[in-house]
N, C-alpha and C positions, 0 to 999 in steps of 0.2 A: 649364876647371874639372873635376878628376876627379870622374867619376860617383859613385865611391863614397862622395864627400862629401853630395851631393845625396841619396842614397839613405839616408845617416846622418842627415841633417837632416828628412827627412820621418819615417823611423821616430822619433826623438825629438819630433817634434812628434805624432805620434800617441799617444805616451805623455801629452805635455802636456795633448792633448785627451781622452783617458782619465779624467786627473785631475779634469779640469773640467766633465766630463760633454757633451762637445761631439762632436757626430758627423762635421763637417767645420769647416775653415777658410777664409777668404777673406783673401788679400792684395793689396790695391789698390797701385796703383804710387806713390800720393801719401805727403803725411807732413803734419805736423799744419797746415801752412799751405798745403794743396792746390794742391802745386807740380807743375809739370811734370817740371822736372828737382829732384832733391832733394838734399842733403846724403848723404853716404854713411852716416850713422847711421839713416837711416829708408828705406834700400833693403832691406826685409824681402823684398819680392817677388823680387828677383835672388838674395838670399842663401839661400830655399827652394828656387828652379827652377833657378837658373844664367841664366836670360834677364835680358837686360842692357838691353833697347829702352824707350824712354823711356814706352812705352804698354803696358799688359796688366796682367790679372788673374790671379793663380795660384789655384786651388783643390784642397784636400786633402780626402779623406776617408778612413776607415780602411782603405779596401781600392783605392781611385783617385786618379789626381790628374792636373789638367788646365790647361792656360793658353789663356786668351782673348787674340788681339791682332788689331790692325787692319792691312791690307792693307800698310802700307810695311813690317811686319817679318813679312810671310808665309815669305819665304826664310831670314831671320836665324834668326828662331826656329825654324824645322824643323831648321838645323843646330845650332843650341845647345842645343835638348833631345834630342838622339839620346843615347843611352845613360843617361838619366833617367827615372824615373816618369812622366813628365809628357806628354800628348798634347796636341797642338796643336788649338786650337778656332781657327776662321778667322771672324773678326765679318764682319757683313753679305754671308756667302756662305750662298745657299739650303742648306737641311738643316742649318745650324750650330745645335745648340741654345743658349738663354740659358742663363744659369748656374743660374738657378731650375729651369728645365727638365731639366739635366742632372744637379742635385741632387735632384730628385724621383723620377728613375730610380734614383738610385744609394744614399738613404737610406730608413729606415723611416719609416712615419707618424710624425708629431711629431718628428722630428728636429730636434737642435738645431745651428745654424750660427753659428759665432762670427767676429767681426771686431774687430780694436783700434778702438775709437770714438776713438782722437787722430789715426788717419789715414785716416778715412772722411768725408767734408763731411756735411752732416746731411741736405741734399736727398736725395744717392744712399743714404743710409742709411735714409730714410724710403720711398724708391722700393723699394728692396731688401728692406725689411721685408713690404711690402705683397705684392710678389710672390712672396716664400715663402711669405705666409701663406694665398695663392692655391693654392701647391702643397702646404698642409698641414704647412709647416715653420716654425721660430720664429727669428728671427734674435737673437742674443745679444751684446751690446757686453762684450767679454770684454778681460782682461789682455793685453800685447804679449808674445806667445809668446819672441819674439827676444830679451827682455828677460831672460830665465831661459835660453834654449838657444843664443844667438850669442856663442860662445867670441870674444876679440877684437874684440868689436864696436867701431866707430870712434865716438869721442864726438861730442857733438853740438859743431860747430866754434867757435871761440873767436877768430877771426881780428880785427884789428882794424876799426873803421869810419872810412873817411873822407866828410869833409864833401865835398857836390857844390857847388862854389860858383856864384855867381850869375849867372856869366858866363856858365857851360853851362846853368844851369836855367832863367833869363830870369825867375822870379818865387820871392819868398822863402816858406819853409815857412808863416809866420804867414798870408800872404795865400791860399795854397792851403786851409788850414785853416779860414780866416774863409768862403771858396766853399763848403767842405764843408759848414760849419754851415749857412748858408743853405737849402743843398739840404736838408739835415737837418730844417729846420723846416718845408720845404714838405712835407717826407714824415710829418710830425707824429711825429717820434721825438724823444727827448730826447738820445740817445747812439748811437753805432754803434762796432762792433769790426771793426777792419781788420786781416786774417788774412794776406794773398798779399804775398810779402816785397816784390816788384815795386813793389806797391801801397804799402806802409809807406817802402819807399826813395825813389820819389817824392812822398810827401807831405810827408817830414820832410827831403828834401834830402842824404840820406845814400847811400853805395854801399859796398858789401862785396865780400869774396872767399869768402862762406860756401858758395857752390853753384858747380860747375864751370861755368866759360864765363859766368857771369851774376853780375854785379855786384851781389849783393844779400847782406843779412844775416840772421840769423834773427832775428825779433822780431816784437811786437804792436803795435798802437796802439788805444788808445781815446780815443774823441773824444765829449766833451759840449761844451754851450754855454758852459761857465765854464772848462774843463780841456781839457788834451792830454796823456796820459801815452804816452811810450815804452817798453813791456816790453824789455830787452835787456840781455844780461849787463854787469855791471860793467866785466870785465875788457876789453871791447871798446870801451871808449868814452875818450879821451884829454882831458885836462883842456880844450884847447882844443873840441873836438869838443863836451863836456857845457856848456861856456860858451856855446858859439855856440846850443844846443839850447835851451839856456834863455832866451837872449837872443829867440829864437821863439815862446816861450811854451809851451815842451814840457818837460813834466817828466820825470825818467828815472828807472824802478824796476827790479829785477833781472827777467829773463825769467820765471823761476818762479812770481814773485810773482803773476801774474794770476790764478793758480788759487786761490789765498786772497781775493783782492781780489773777483773776479766774483761769488760769492756775498752780497759786501757791497754789490753798488751800489744806488743809491738811485734811479735813473732807473726811471721808470715805464713806459718803452717803449724799445726799443732796436731799431736797424735792424739785421738781420743779412743778410747774402748767403748763403744757406743752402747754394748750391754751393762757397763756399769757408769756411766756417765748420766746423769739425769736429764732431761729436757730442757729444763729451765737454766741450767747452765751453758748449753749449747747456745741456747737464744742470747746468752749474755755477751758472747764472742763477737767482735768487730766483723762487718761483713767484708775487711779487707783479708781476713785470716781465714786460709785454706785450712779445712779440716782434713786430715789423714786419717782414716778409718784403719781400725786394726786391733787385734788382740792387745790385751795388756802386757807391756814389758815386764812389769813387775810379777806378775803370776806364774811368767816361765821361769824367772829368775828363782823366785822363792821356791817352786815346787821341788826343785833340785837341793838336796840338802848338803851343805859342807860337811867337811869331817868331823867337827866340832858338832854339830847340828845331831849328825847321824850319833856319833859316841852318847851325846845328852840322849838322845830317845834310849838307847841300850840301857843307859842306866835307871832312866825313868821305868822303863817297862819291866827293868829289875826290882825297882822298890814297888811297883806296882803290882808285879806277881807275889811279892811277900804279902802283900796286904789280901790279897785275894785268896791266897793258899790260908793265910789265918780265917779269914772270913768262912770258906767253905768248910775248913774244918769245924767251924763252930755252928755253921747252920743247920744239918740234919739232927744232932742232938735239940737243939733249940726246937725244931719244927716238931719233933717227937715228943718234947716236952710240954707244947702247946702255948699259945698265946701269940705267937709270931703273925704279922701282917706282913702285906706289901710293902707299907711306908717303913715298919719297924725295922726290917731287913735292909732296905735301901739306907735307914738311917745308922744301922750298924756297920755296914761297909762301909760308908763314908767317913765313920769313925777310925776303923784300921786303916784306912787312906790318910787319914789326917795325921796320923802317928809318923808317917814317914818322913824323911828330910825332903825339904826341898817344895814341899806340898802347898799349892796356892788356892785350892778349890776344885770343884767338879768341872769337867770339860763339856758336860750337859746334864740336864736333869735325868735321874736314874730310871729306868723303864725295868720296873718290877712287875713282870705281868705271869699272874698265876691261873693255870688252867685255861679258861674262855678268853681271860685279858691277855693272854700271851698271844692271842690271834690277831690282837689291835696294835700295829707295828709299831705307832709311835704313843703306844698306851702311857699315863701319867696317873699313879693313883692319887687321889684325893681323899678328904676326910669321909665323902659319902660312897666313893666306890671301893674304898681300901677292904681288900678280900682277906681273910686268916687262912695262912698256909695248912694245908693238910699233910699227913705223910702219906701222900699217893699223888699220882700225876706229876705235871712238868711246871717247873717254874722258869720263866723265860727271863734271864738277867742281863739287861745291855748296859754297859756303864762306861766311864772313865773319868781320868783327872787330869788336871792342870798341874804339871811341875814345872819350875824355873829352868829346868833342863829338856823339857819334852812334852808332849800330850799324848795323851792313852785313849784309847777305844776300844772295850771288849765284848763281846757277847758270849754267855754260857747258858747253856740251856741243861737243867739240872733235874733230876729225877728224884722227887721225894719220897717216893713209896712206889706203890703198886702201878703199873701203867698197863695201859691197853695195847691191843696189837697194833692199832692204828698209829698210836702214839710211837711206837718203836719205830715202824717201819718207817714212818714222815722222819724221826731223828735220824736214821740210818743213812736215808736218802740225802738229808742236809750234810750230814758228815761227809759222803761222797761226794756230793760236789764240793764242799771247802776243800777236802783234799786234793781232788784233781785238778782245779785251779790253784793250791799250794803247789802241787809238784811240777807245773809246766814249766816249760822253757819254750821260749818264743822269740823270733828275728828283731832286732833292733828296729823301732820303727812301727809297730805293732801299736794299734790302740787297743784302748780297753774293752771295745764293743767287739773284737776279733777274740778277745780271750773268753767273753762273756758265756758262752755256750759251755765251757769245761764245768761250771758251775752248776749249770741247769741240766746237763745230758743224762744224767740217772733219774733224775724227778721227770724228765719229760719223758722217758720210757714208762713211766706209772701215769701218764698224764696229768702232771700236776705241774703248775710253775708259778712264781710269785712276780709281783708288777712292779717291785722297788726295784733300785740299782744294787749291782752285787759288791761294789767297792767306789769309795771315794780317797782322795789325798786326806792327809792328817798334817796340819801345822806342827811347826816346833814352838812348843809354848805359845799357841797362837791357836785358831778356831780349829775345831774339831772336824769341820769338813771344808775341803781347801781345793780347790782345782789348779789347773785347767782340765787335768784328765780325771778319768773316772771308768769304771769298769760297768756296764749295764747294755741292755739290749737295744735300746734307741743310739743312733749314731753319735759319737764324740768323737769327733777326729782327732784331739790331741794325743800324742804317742808317747809312751811310756817310756820312761830314760832312767840310767844307772842313778841311783841318789834319790829318786822319788820314794814316798811312803805311799801306801795304797790299802783300804782294808778289802779284807775276805769275807764276806758273810751273805751267803745265800741262805733263804729261810722256806720254810712251809707254814701257812695259816690256815686253820680250819675253824670257821665263823662258830662259837658257840661252843667250841671243844677245847682248843688246843692250838698254841704256835711253838716253832721250832726254830731257832737260828743260831748258828756258831759262827763267831768273828775274831779273828787275828789281824793287827795291824802290821802290814809286810812292809819290807825294803826290796825294792827293785835293784836288784846287782849283777855284776858280770857273770856269764856262764862259761862263754868260749869264743874264740875266735877261729874262723876257719876259711875255705874257700867260698861260703856262701854267707859271709859276714860276721857281724857280730849277734851273738844270741846273748840274750838275759832269762834272770829266773828271780823267782820270789822268795826273799829269807821270812821267816816268820820272827818279827820283834816280841811279839807278846808271849809272856812265858806265865802259863797257868795249865794245870791238866783240864783236861776234854773229858766230862763225864763218860765212862764206859760201860755203866750198867744198862743204859736203854739199846746198846747197839745189837741188831741182829746179825750175827756174825756171817751167817751162809749168805747174806746179799754183799758181803766185802770182798773184794779181791785182795791178790795176795799183796800186791805191789802197796794198795791202800793200807794194809793193816801194819807193811813194814814202815810206811812214812809215818803212821800214827806212833807205833812203838819208837820211832828213831825222835820224833818229835817229844814224847813223853820221856826220855832218858836224857834229852837236853833240858828239857825243864827242871828235872831232878837235880842234874848235874850244875845246873847254876844257881838254883835257889836254896838247895839243902844246906851249902855253909852257912846260911844266915837265919837259920830257923833253930828252934831247940830241939831236944831228942824228941819228944811228942810230936811236935809237927814234923819233922823229919821221916817219922815212921808213918805218920799219916801220908805225905807225900810220896812216901816208896810204894804203898799199896795202891793210891792212885795214879801212880803212873807204871805200873807193873806192866810188863809185854801181857799183848792178848795173842790168841791164836784161835783158828777154828777149831 
């Protein structure tokens, strides 16, 4: 994006701020639905700063501008912010000020800080308001400056909604809503508002294409003991969809009507997830309505997959494994021949996936990072950065697909030829961490934070760490990132339960040199019942060989080798019947047992 565009936008914003009596303005990454990935209409942080990562907050004052983001995007953000007025602020790094601390140093006492109340979750607004007040500053819920300043702003998407058949959902929308109502009664609330798009999609058994790579539609749901209302634009619904939703007890109203309906709500108490309900919606509720704060009831239901969804995951992972095997068999000869780049191999992998039944698209933009680009955690090649692959070094390939019966997420780091000693050591440390977590058995009720150390232990002994999370939930033909559970260092209290999916993806990143990440999508399953209660374990759903050539075998423990050999035996057993003779021979070699 040309730098003068960013400067022009910042200057126009400052004029807007002056007219509205604001000393600063904050642009979160979110939208009215607290989405991680948002429709282009709400990408105001990218519009004002030029930074396009999925996580980050831009802040503009009359004299300065800064952008906060996490370790996944340090290198990418640094590159994208060059030639703009924005300074990069690296989150969770010592000496990096918080946004309120930075604003306190930049603004006069009693300065006013604006934020669009439609795109900031209520919990974040309250926390920010308190922190700013401590610094002597005031938070103001402002109008959206992009509504006035963003020329040719993309509209709110109007793509058609598709029904998600019971053969893939495994439960009717009516049944899901009744379960939700029971939970609602337990929380002593009469109603709840569902804002997150993947929660609405799961609850109503609908899918859409409003968000890139995420099969969701822009909509809200309002649930009481008597009714369920889907707020969605009329143009998105076919007669068939409207009839099916009505049959499930769901009334459809225009998306914008929620703004006029909320002030008229007669519920005496409404359960709201303050982390996903934006501040403007909270303002609209009548004073007579008591707000019951709590975690989303839908997220907890959705995270535990039913039998049909689990079966769908297994089938989707099988087809995805077939595509991955065909791609990996093609890759090295193609690289040796010459002319392949990060973008070309990404397109080739997408081509192999697209040939599989029930394929709907990518679950996220493929990360193909060769050599130094592999150290950029969420690197996305473009025409300028696209590197030609050489028959040496490491290619980090993080990719996934949406199938109608499941969502996949897999990372493989592939040796394209000769490696350095450091590359082999780092690869082995990551593999050891991946295997240690995969082998773990743990008591029911454990959170992902309690498991995280297993993935990091080996690398910690070498003074190495990574700053991103180790695992996240995966939706059932829904968003590739799903909560409430995670596996990560910082505390996430949500317990892991049987039926949940979670990724296992430790990594090591050497800036300017290489990156390594190995990821499988796992299923939490029962292990045993005993005098100490129920214990759980992790089953690898992903079926794809892990490159053995970079492994430093002397660093591997015997049980780690046994796990790798057993995993590879299962990959060959499951996938080989659906491969041709040449592909089976290749896979047999790739999955052959290793030993010290």
